[in-house]
N, C-alpha and C positions, 0 to 999 in steps of 0.2 A: 662358507667356505667356497671359493669359485672351483671348478672342476680344474682349471688350468694351474690354479694354486696346490690344489691337492696331487697333481701330477708333478710338479716341480717339486714339492715335498717329499715324495716317493722317489724320486731319482736322486735328490740329494741325501736320502736315507740310505739308499742302495750303494752309492760312491763311498758313503762313510763306512757302511758295513765292509764293502770290500776292501778297504784299506785295511781296516782292523784286521781280517781274516788274513790277507797278504803277509803283515807284520806279525802274526801268530805264527803263520807258516813258516816264515824265515827265522823264526825263533824257536821251530819246534815245538810249538804249544799247540795243543788241539783247540779248535774252536769252531763253533757252530754258531750262525749267526740267524736270526729269525727277526722278522720286518712284520709287524701286527698294527691294524688299525683299530683303535679302541676310545670311546669317549673319555676313559677314565685310564690313563696310561697306568698308573700305579697298580690297578686290576689285571692289567694285562702282564705286568712285569711279574707279578705275585704268582698268576695262574701259569705262565710259561715257565718260571722256575719250578712249580710244581710238578706239572706235565713231565718235566725233563730229569725229575730227582735231584735237583742241586742240592750241592752241600750247604752253598750261600750264594748270596747276591751282593755283587759288587757295585756300589753307585759313587757317584761325583757328589761331592757338596760346594756349591758355588760360593759360599761365604758370605751371602747375605746377611746382614744384620739390621737390628732395629726394626723401625716400621714397615720396612719393604719386604723383610722376610715375612712377617705377619700378614700382610696384604696379599702378596704375591703367592704364598702358598707354597709347598716343595714336594715334589713326587718323591723326592727321598725321604722326606719324613712321613709322607702317607704309607710308603712301601715299610719303614721303620714301625709304624705303629698299627700295620694289618697285617704281619704275617709272622708266622712262628720259626719260619726259616731263618737263620742267622744272616745279617747284614754287615758288611763292611762299608763304611762310607770313606771315601778319599778326598782329602781336602787339597 
């Protein structure tokens, strides 16, 4: 990955996290955002949830099925199979 691509990804993630934090604030919901770089995103998700004593992890399912689900893998599936923390999957 090029430096420019990595920086663009960081900026995009920051914008998305900012929008989530703003929406949570408007709804009166506490929200703590974290942006972490890691070779294995599922490990970063699990470690962050553990470090913050989260009661649950909420993740999206993109609804892939068939061979694409098998070939592409799934961060959600890896979180589900590698953590003892309850995981809520939203489809």
